[in-house]
C-alpha positions in Angstrom: -32.0 -22.6 2.9 -34.9 -21.3 1.1 -38.1 -23.5 0.7 -39.0 -24.5 -2.7 -40.0 -21.6 -5.4 -42.9 -20.9 -7.4 -43.6 -18.6 -9.9 -44.7 -14.8 -8.3 -44.5 -12.7 -11.8 -41.9 -10.4 -12.8 -40.1 -8.2 -10.7 -37.2 -5.5 -11.9 -37.5 -7.2 -15.3 -37.0 -11.0 -14.0 -39.4 -13.5 -12.5 -39.1 -14.2 -8.4 -40.5 -16.4 -6.4 -41.5 -16.8 -3.0 -42.0 -20.3 -1.0 -44.9 -22.6 -0.7 -45.8 -26.1 0.2 -45.9 -27.8 -2.8 -45.3 -26.8 -6.3 -47.2 -27.5 -9.5 -45.3 -29.5 -12.2 -44.8 -26.3 -14.5 -43.4 -25.0 -11.3 -41.1 -27.7 -10.6 -39.9 -27.3 -14.2 -39.2 -23.6 -14.0 -37.1 -24.2 -10.6 -35.3 -27.0 -12.8 -34.4 -24.6 -15.2 -33.3 -22.3 -12.7 -30.9 -24.6 -10.9 -29.3 -25.8 -14.4 -29.0 -22.7 -15.4 -26.7 -21.8 -12.4 -24.9 -25.2 -12.3 -23.8 -24.5 -16.3 -23.0 -21.2 -15.8 -21.0 -21.6 -12.7 -19.2 -24.9 -14.1 -16.1 -23.1 -15.5 -15.4 -21.6 -11.9 -14.4 -24.1 -9.3 -15.1 -21.9 -6.7 -18.7 -20.5 -8.1 -19.5 -24.0 -8.6 -19.0 -25.4 -5.4 -20.5 -22.2 -3.6 -24.0 -23.0 -5.6 -23.3 -26.6 -5.2 -23.4 -26.5 -1.3 -26.3 -24.1 -1.4 -28.6 -26.2 -3.3 -28.4 -24.1 -6.3 -30.3 -21.2 -4.5 -29.7 -17.6 -5.8 -28.6 -15.2 -3.3 -29.3 -12.0 -5.7 -32.3 -12.7 -8.1 -34.8 -13.7 -5.3 -37.5 -11.5 -4.5 -36.4 -11.5 -0.4 -35.3 -8.4 1.4 -31.5 -10.1 1.5 -31.2 -10.7 -2.2 -32.7 -7.0 -2.9 -30.1 -5.3 -0.6 -27.0 -7.4 -2.1 -27.5 -6.6 -5.6 -28.4 -2.6 -4.5 -25.5 -2.6 -2.5 -23.3 -4.6 -5.0 -24.5 -2.4 -8.1 -23.9 0.9 -5.8 -20.3 0.4 -5.0 -19.4 -0.9 -8.7 -20.6 2.6 -9.7 -17.8 4.2 -7.5 -15.1 2.0 -9.2 -13.4 5.3 -10.4 -13.1 6.5 -6.9 -10.8 3.9 -5.9 -8.8 3.8 -9.1 -10.1 0.7 -10.5 -11.0 0.1 -14.1 -15.0 0.7 -14.2 -15.4 -0.9 -17.5 -14.1 -3.8 -16.1 -17.0 -4.9 -13.7 -19.7 -4.0 -16.6 -22.5 -3.2 -14.3 -24.3 -1.3 -17.0 -24.4 -4.9 -19.1 -25.7 -6.7 -16.2 -28.5 -4.1 -15.6 -29.5 -4.8 -19.2 -29.4 -8.3 -18.7 -31.6 -8.3 -15.3 -34.1 -6.0 -17.3 -34.3 -8.3 -20.0 -34.6 -11.7 -18.3 -37.9 -13.4 -19.5 -37.1 -17.3 -18.4 -35.7 -19.2 -15.6 -32.4 -19.7 -17.8 -32.1 -16.2 -18.2 -32.4 -15.5 -14.1 -30.2 -18.1 -13.5 -27.4 -16.6 -15.9 -27.9 -13.4 -14.4 -27.3 -14.9 -10.7 -24.2 -16.4 -11.7 -22.8 -13.2 -13.5 -23.3 -11.3 -10.4 -21.5 -13.4 -8.0 -18.7 -13.4 -10.7 -19.0 -9.6 -11.0 -18.8 -9.5 -6.9 -15.7 -11.8 -6.8 -13.8 -9.8 -9.5 -14.4 -6.1 -7.9 -14.1 -7.7 -4.2 -10.8 -9.1 -5.0 -9.8 -5.8 -6.9 -10.8 -3.3 -4.3 -9.5 -5.3 -1.4 -6.1 -6.6 -2.4 -5.0 -4.7 -5.9 -5.7 -5.5 -9.7 -2.3 -6.6 -10.3 0.0 -9.5 -9.8 3.0 -7.7 -8.2 5.9 -9.8 -9.4 4.2 -10.1 -12.7 4.6 -6.5 -13.5 8.4 -6.3 -11.8 10.3 -9.2 -10.9 11.7 -7.2 -7.8 8.5 -6.7 -6.3 8.4 -10.0 -4.3 4.8 -8.4 -2.1 2.9 -11.4 -1.1 -0.3 -10.1 -1.5 -3.0 -11.0 1.3 -5.7 -12.1 -1.0 -8.6 -13.7 0.4 -10.1 -17.4 -0.7 -12.9 -16.6 -3.2 -15.1 -19.4 -1.9 -14.7 -17.8 1.8 -15.4 -14.6 0.2 -19.0 -15.4 -1.3 -19.6 -17.1 1.8 -18.8 -14.2 4.2 -20.6 -11.9 1.9 -24.2 -13.9 2.2 -24.0 -14.1 5.6 -23.1 -10.1 6.3 -24.8 -7.0 6.1 -23.9 -6.2 2.2 -23.4 -2.3 2.5 -21.2 -3.1 5.2 -19.0 -5.9 3.9 -18.4 -3.9 0.5 -17.6 -0.7 2.2 -14.7 -2.5 4.3 -13.3 -4.0 1.6 -10.9 -0.9 0.7 -8.2 -0.5 2.8 -8.6 0.6 6.0 -5.4 2.6 6.4 -5.4 6.2 6.9 -3.0 6.3 3.9 -5.6 4.7 1.9 -8.3 7.5 2.9 -6.0 10.6 2.2 -5.1 9.0 -1.3 -8.5 8.8 -2.5 -8.8 12.5 -0.9 -6.0 13.7 -3.1 -7.4 11.4 -6.0 -10.4 13.6 -6.1 -8.9 17.0 -5.9 -6.2 16.4 -8.4 -9.1 15.2 -10.9 -10.7 18.3 -10.2 -7.7 20.7 -11.0 -7.2 18.7 -14.0 -10.5 19.6 -15.2 -10.1 22.8 -14.2 -6.8 23.3 -16.4 -4.3 22.2 -14.0 -2.0 24.9 -12.2 -0.6 26.2 -15.3 2.1 26.3 -17.9 5.6 25.1 -17.2 8.0 27.6 -15.4 10.9 28.4 -18.0 13.0 30.3 -15.3 16.9 28.7 -15.7 17.7 29.7 -11.8 15.9 31.7 -9.2 17.3 32.3 -5.7 16.2 34.5 -2.6 16.1 38.4 -3.5 15.5 38.0 -7.0 12.5 40.2 -8.8 10.8 40.4 -11.8 8.2 38.8 -13.9 10.0 34.9 -13.3 9.4 35.5 -9.5 6.0 36.7 -10.5 5.3 33.2 -12.0 7.3 31.1 -9.2 4.9 33.0 -7.0 1.7 32.3 -8.4 3.1 28.5 -9.0 3.7 28.3 -5.2 0.3 29.7 -4.1 -1.1 27.0 -6.5 0.3 24.3 -4.9 -0.6 25.5 -1.4 2.9 26.4 0.0 2.2 30.2 -0.2 -0.7 32.4 0.7 -2.0 35.0 -1.7 0.2 37.5 -2.4 1.4 40.7 -4.8 4.8 40.4 -3.8 7.4 40.7 -6.9 10.1 40.0 -4.6 11.6 36.4 -3.8 11.4 37.2 -0.2 11.6 35.2 2.7 8.0 33.9 3.1 8.7 32.6 -1.1 11.8 31.2 0.5 10.5 29.2 3.4 7.7 28.1 0.7 10.3 27.1 -1.7 12.4 24.9 1.2 9.2 23.1 2.3 8.2 22.2 -1.4 12.0 20.8 -1.5 11.3 18.7 1.9 8.1 17.4 0.6 9.9 16.1 -2.5 13.1 14.9 -1.0 15.1 17.8 -2.6 18.1 19.4 -0.8 16.4 22.4 1.1 18.4 25.7 -0.1 15.5 27.7 -1.3 16.8 27.9 -4.4 14.7 27.1 -7.6 16.8 25.6 -10.7 17.7 22.1 -11.9 15.5 19.2 -9.6 13.6 21.9 -8.0 12.3 23.5 -11.3 11.8 19.9 -12.5 9.6 18.8 -9.9 8.0 22.2 -9.8 7.0 21.9 -13.6 5.6 18.0 -13.1 1.9 18.0 -14.6 -1.3 17.1 -12.1 -1.5 14.1 -14.4 1.9 13.1 -13.9 1.2 13.3 -9.8 -2.6 11.7 -10.5 -0.5 8.5 -11.6 1.9 8.1 -9.0 -1.4 8.3 -6.4 -3.1 5.6 -8.4 -0.1 3.7 -8.0 0.1 4.1 -4.2 -3.7 3.4 -4.2 -2.6 -0.3 -5.8 0.1 -0.4 -3.6 -1.8 0.2 -0.5 -4.3 -2.6 -1.9 -1.3 -5.2 -1.9 -0.9 -4.5 1.5 -4.4 -4.7 3.2 -3.3 -6.3 6.2 -2.3 -5.6 9.9 1.2 -4.2 9.6 1.8 -4.6 13.2 1.8 -2.0 16.0 5.0 -2.1 16.2 7.1 -2.6 12.9 10.2 -1.5 10.8 9.4 0.5 7.5 11.7 1.1 4.6 10.3 3.2 1.8 13.1 2.9 -0.5 12.3 5.7 -2.9 12.2 8.1 0.3 15.5 6.5 1.5 15.0 6.2 5.0 14.4 3.9 7.7 11.9 4.3 10.1 10.5 2.2 13.7 7.0 2.7 14.0 5.1 2.4 16.9 1.3 2.8 17.2 1.3 4.8 13.7 3.9 7.0 14.9 7.3 7.6 14.5 9.5 6.2 17.0 12.6 6.5 14.9 14.0 7.2 11.8 17.7 7.2 9.9 19.0 8.1 6.5 19.4 4.9 4.5 21.7 3.8 1.4 19.3 1.2 -1.0 20.5 -1.1 -3.9 22.0 0.6 -7.1 19.8 0.9 -9.9 21.5 -2.4 -12.0 20.2 -5.4 -12.4 21.1 -7.9 -9.8 21.3 -4.9 -6.8 18.2 -3.2 -7.0 16.8 -3.7 -3.3 13.3 -5.6 -3.5 10.3 -5.2 -1.8 9.1 -7.5 0.5 8.2 -8.0 4.0 9.4 -10.2 7.0 10.1 -10.1 10.5 13.0 -9.0 12.6 14.1 -10.8 15.3 17.6 -10.5 16.2 20.8 -8.2 15.3 24.3 -8.8 15.1 27.1 -6.6 16.6 30.6 -6.8 15.4 29.4 -9.1 12.4 31.5 -10.8 10.0 30.7 -10.1 6.4 30.2 -13.4 4.3 30.8 -12.2 0.5 27.7 -13.4 -1.2 29.0 -15.2 -4.3 28.2 -13.1 -7.1 30.4 -10.5 -5.7 33.3 -13.1 -4.8 33.4 -14.0 -8.4 32.5 -11.0 -10.4 34.2 -8.1 -8.4 36.6 -9.9 -6.2 38.2 -12.9 -8.3 39.3 -10.7 -11.1 41.6 -8.8 -8.5 42.9 -12.2 -7.0 43.8 -13.4 -10.5 46.0 -10.4 -11.2 47.5 -10.2 -7.6 46.7 -13.3 -5.2 47.4 -11.0 -1.9 45.0 -8.1 -3.0 42.1 -7.7 -0.5 44.4 -8.8 2.2 41.8 -7.8 4.9 39.6 -10.9 3.8 39.8 -14.4 4.7 39.5 -17.3 1.7 38.7 -20.3 2.9 38.2 -23.6 1.4 34.6 -26.1 2.1 35.8 -27.2 5.4 36.3 -23.3 6.7 40.6 -23.8 6.4 42.3 -20.7 5.3 43.7 -20.8 2.0 47.2 -20.3 0.7 47.4 -17.6 -1.3 50.9 -18.3 -2.3 49.8 -20.6 -5.0 47.4 -18.0 -6.8 44.1 -17.7 -8.1 44.9 -17.8 -12.0 43.5 -21.0 -12.7 40.0 -20.5 -11.5 37.3 -18.9 -13.5 33.6 -17.3 -12.2 32.2 -20.8 -12.2 35.2 -23.1 -11.0 36.3 -20.9 -8.0 36.0 -22.9 -5.3 36.3 -20.8 -2.0 34.5 -18.5 0.2 35.3 -15.4 1.4 34.8 -13.5 4.7 35.6 -10.2 6.4 36.3 -10.3 10.1 34.7 -7.9 12.5 36.3 -4.4 12.2 35.4 -0.7 11.7 36.6 -1.5 8.0 33.8 -4.0 7.8 31.5 -3.6 4.9 28.5 -4.1 6.9 30.1 -1.9 9.9 29.5 -2.8 13.4 25.7 -4.2 13.6 23.5 -5.3 11.1 19.8 -6.1 11.9 18.5 -9.5 10.7 15.2 -10.7 9.2 16.3 -13.6 7.6 14.6 -14.1 4.2 15.4 -15.8 0.8 16.9 -12.6 -1.0 20.0 -12.3 1.6 18.7 -8.3 2.3 19.1 -6.6 5.8 19.7 -3.7 7.4 23.4 -2.9 8.4 26.1 -0.3 9.5 28.5 1.3 6.8 32.2 2.7 7.2 30.9 4.8 3.7 29.3 7.4 5.9 30.0 10.1 3.1 27.1 8.9 0.5 24.3 9.8 3.4 24.6 13.5 2.3 23.5 12.8 -1.2 19.6 13.2 -1.8 19.3 10.2 -3.7 21.1 7.3 -1.8 21.0 4.3 -4.4 24.7 3.0 -4.4 24.8 -0.6 -2.3 24.5 -4.1 -3.3 21.0 -4.6 -2.3 21.2 -4.6 1.2 20.1 -1.4 3.4 22.7 0.4 4.9 21.9 2.8 7.8 23.1 6.5 8.5 22.7 5.9 12.6 22.8 2.3 12.9 23.7 2.4 17.0 20.7 4.8 17.6 18.6 2.2 15.6 19.7 -0.4 17.9 19.3 1.4 20.8 15.8 2.3 19.9 14.9 -1.4 19.4 16.4 -2.7 22.4 14.4 0.0 24.2 11.5 -1.9 23.5 13.5 -5.0 26.0 15.4 -3.1 28.6 15.7 0.0 30.7 19.5 0.3 29.6 19.3 0.0 25.5 22.6 2.0 24.9 24.6 0.1 27.8 23.6 -3.5 26.5 24.4 -2.6 23.0 27.6 -1.0 24.1 28.7 -3.9 26.4 28.5 -6.3 23.0 30.1 -3.6 21.2 33.3 -3.1 23.4 34.0 -7.0 23.4 35.3 -6.9 19.6 33.5 -10.4 19.3 30.5 -11.2 17.0 27.4 -11.4 19.0 23.9 -12.1 18.4 21.2 -10.0 20.5 17.7 -11.6 19.9 14.6 -9.1 19.8 12.1 -10.4 22.7 9.1 -9.4 20.3 10.5 -9.6 16.9 9.1 -6.7 14.7 7.7 -7.0 11.1 9.6 -5.4 8.5 8.0 -3.9 5.2 10.4 -3.1 2.5 8.2 -0.7 0.5 8.3 2.0 -2.5 6.2 4.7 -2.2 6.4 8.1 -4.6 3.2 9.7 -3.4 2.9 10.1 0.5 -0.2 11.7 1.5 0.8 13.8 4.9 -1.3 13.5 7.9 -1.9 17.2 8.2 -3.1 17.5 4.9 -0.7 17.8 1.5 1.3 15.3 -0.3 5.1 14.3 -0.5 6.3 13.0 -3.5 9.5 11.2 -4.5 11.6 10.5 -7.7 11.0 6.8 -9.2 14.5 6.0 -8.7 14.0 2.3 -10.3 11.6 3.1 -13.0 8.9 0.7 -10.7 6.0 3.0 -10.4 6.2 3.5 -14.4 5.9 0.0 -15.0 3.1 -0.2 -12.2 1.3 2.5 -13.8 1.5 1.2 -17.3 0.1 -2.1 -16.5 -3.2 -0.4 -14.1 -3.8 1.5 -17.6 -3.5 -1.7 -19.8 -6.0 -3.2 -17.0 -8.3 -0.7 -17.7 -7.7 2.2 -15.3 -8.1 5.8 -16.7 -5.8 8.5 -15.6 -7.5 11.7 -16.9 -5.7 13.8 -19.3 -2.9 11.3 -20.3 -3.3 11.5 -23.8 -3.9 15.2 -24.3 
């Protein structure tokens, strides 16, 4: 702890002190005034009050020693770069703080500046590390648990650290975040230079076409970076490959034809794309933690499930997600997959039983004959008595579909027990995987290649993963297979994904969540250049 302080003069606009063995009465009064000002200014914030109380109300920002100077210079410098991270610069008000520092004349002024610098630090550090928004307040299906650090510990850690290093390490260290920042800067420059031109007004273009519309398409593909500079007027093979790559990067059917959804995506403005990047950056901040060297990632907008190992895709498959309907949209959250069930039974959720199946049973008690109806003691119910007397509220029974090829869960489900009752599973409805937009389920995530997904998981613990899986499958009995090393599961929602080799992938905002996140960011003060133009 610093020694007692005495007046040395004004430095950077306010009085700075150094230690001495004894203080004159006037100096004691000044020290007391400073401490009182700090105590009063921090009183309404429990964390700030505790920090300064534990530190004897000594400064960490406005002192004359090298540590204090380094802290305030580092903070004011990084706050000036808030725009780079897509943060609302006005939220931190560094210019007002500079004015306060240069105009401070008394110890009380200096005490207030001290606390305001700590307040600024906490606000900025929390925003940069774990995001501006509270996810569930934006959309109640974003169940993301943000890894926010304790504010008091954050201040204490900063006081002990090298300021520049500490502040620069707050932003997500993921390669994805770094690439998103780079793309953000690139798009902002493009917007300032006028974008990539007006909308394409063609109806439909196919390989072999010629003319002015093809020239416009050629120029757009060059502006996007999909095609080298050329003077061709023909929709040739190189242009077809460029269109197909654009379609792949936007989650579209790769047929090389420009029209419909492909044309819609080509006509998205750079401002629109920048909005998606700002949202993806905020979402990266929400997940600023160790995802696990081995983990499962399901990007809802991409309709794919991936097993990731050391940052590389170990296995991936198409997925079907919840329908865009109240009660069916798949939520976003993280949990841990610890087992799979081969030949599973389907215990029908209450909402499906009373809303979808009960009306059928009221009309015909023998409908849905492949389902078992059981009472609270697990006994099969006599269907002959009928069900017309029951309502959604009074229906007292449960329903179960035994293991079979027709089971709604298919032949395997992958469990990460959670309060939302969401899991990954097989499905007999294979035809849905041919669609490019695959939002059809009640909320759970269906896999196109569930057996291979299971083999990939089991390969991490056995030399014969397929044999192990098939042995359980052939038994026809419901079997639980534990994962010796459970894997984190991250259900995410990203419409802007930076490619490691450069460039971007974009997906459609299936549930409209990104629009809500962007609107909330802008209400918080994030600036989207050109959004009003």
